[in-house]
C-alpha positions as CSV (number, residue, x, y, z in Angstrom):
1,M,104.1,103.8,124.4
2,D,103.6,105.9,127.5
3,A,103.4,104.7,131.2
4,D,99.4,104.0,130.8
5,G,100.1,101.7,127.8
6,F,98.9,104.1,125.0
7,V,100.9,103.9,121.9
8,Y,101.4,107.1,119.8
9,I,102.6,107.3,116.2
10,V,105.5,109.6,116.1
11,D,106.9,109.0,112.6
12,R,105.6,109.1,109.0
13,L,101.8,109.6,110.0
14,R,101.4,112.1,107.3
15,D,102.3,109.2,104.7
16,M,99.0,107.5,105.6
17,I,96.2,108.3,103.0
18,I,92.7,108.6,104.2
19,T,90.5,107.8,101.3
20,G,86.7,107.4,101.9
21,G,87.0,106.7,105.5
22,F,89.8,104.1,105.1
23,N,93.4,104.3,106.1
24,V,95.9,103.2,103.6
25,W,99.5,102.9,104.2
26,P,101.6,103.5,100.9
27,S,104.5,101.2,101.7
28,E,102.2,98.1,101.2
29,I,101.3,99.5,97.7
30,E,104.9,100.4,96.9
31,Q,106.0,97.0,97.6
32,V,103.7,95.7,95.1
33,I,104.6,98.3,92.5
34,H,108.4,97.7,93.2
35,G,107.9,94.3,91.8
36,I,106.9,95.3,88.4
37,A,109.5,95.1,85.6
38,G,110.7,98.5,84.5
39,V,110.0,100.3,87.7
40,R,113.3,102.2,89.2
41,D,111.4,103.7,92.2
42,C,108.1,104.7,93.3
43,A,106.1,106.7,95.8
44,V,102.4,106.4,96.6
45,V,100.6,109.5,97.9
46,G,97.3,110.8,98.6
47,L,96.2,113.5,96.2
48,P,93.1,116.0,96.6
49,D,89.8,114.1,95.7
50,E,86.5,116.1,96.2
51,K,84.6,112.9,96.9
52,W,87.0,110.7,98.8
53,G,89.1,113.2,100.5
54,E,92.5,111.8,99.2
55,A,92.9,109.6,95.9
56,V,95.5,106.9,96.2
57,T,98.2,107.9,93.4
58,A,101.2,106.0,92.4
59,V,104.2,108.1,91.1
60,I,106.6,106.0,89.3
61,E,110.2,106.6,88.0
62,L,110.9,104.3,85.3
63,R,114.2,102.5,84.5
64,D,116.0,104.0,81.5
65,G,114.2,102.6,78.3
66,A,111.3,101.1,80.3
67,S,107.7,101.7,79.3
68,I,104.8,100.5,81.5
69,D,101.1,100.7,80.8
70,P,99.5,102.4,83.7
71,D,96.4,100.3,83.5
72,A,98.7,97.1,84.0
73,V,100.0,98.9,87.3
74,I,96.4,99.5,88.5
75,A,95.5,95.9,87.6
76,R,98.5,94.4,89.3
77,C,97.6,96.4,92.5
78,R,94.0,95.5,92.4
79,E,94.8,91.9,92.3
80,A,97.3,91.9,94.9
81,L,95.7,94.4,97.4
82,G,91.9,95.0,96.5
83,P,90.0,97.9,95.3
84,V,90.6,100.5,98.4
85,K,94.3,100.4,98.3
86,T,94.4,100.3,94.4
87,P,95.8,103.6,93.0
88,K,93.2,105.6,91.1
89,S,95.9,107.1,88.9
90,V,99.5,106.4,87.9
91,M,102.0,109.0,87.0
92,F,105.4,108.7,85.4
93,R,108.1,111.1,86.3
94,E,111.3,111.7,88.2
95,L,110.9,111.7,91.8
96,P,112.1,114.5,94.0
97,R,114.8,113.5,96.3
98,S,116.8,114.9,99.2
99,P,120.5,115.4,99.0
100,N,121.0,111.8,100.4
101,G,118.7,110.3,97.8
102,K,115.5,109.8,99.9
103,V,112.3,110.4,98.0
104,L,110.6,113.5,99.2
105,K,106.9,112.6,99.4
106,R,106.1,115.8,101.0
107,A,107.5,117.7,97.9
108,L,105.2,115.5,95.8
109,R,102.2,116.1,98.0
110,D,102.7,119.9,98.3
111,E,102.7,120.3,94.3
112,Y,99.0,119.2,94.3
113,W,97.6,120.5,97.6
114,A,99.1,124.1,97.1
115,G,96.4,126.6,97.2
116,R,93.8,124.5,98.9
117,A,92.1,125.6,102.0
118,R,92.2,122.2,103.5
119,A,94.8,119.4,103.3
120,V,93.6,116.2,104.5
């Protein structure tokens, strides 16, 4: 907050997903997904969408031997969060991590936004 009372976001602003004019914070969605049995870790990112700007997308790393139906993940999120915050798609893969083990959301986004003239 500055001397005039203005508050500035200085960290993780890029994590916010703008979809159809709505601001969606991934951490709220990730909390719901972490509660699903078989999920080791997850990251929610905004991927390119021609109609909405960004599509809420869940990338999930499963526990060894686990199997989860993507439609069940979407249904659980819709029930807990409503339609705007519900992922439009779910992917299962190993998440990219920094040397200290932190999930690199930027690396996930960069894979899908590469070569685009505009990155929302």
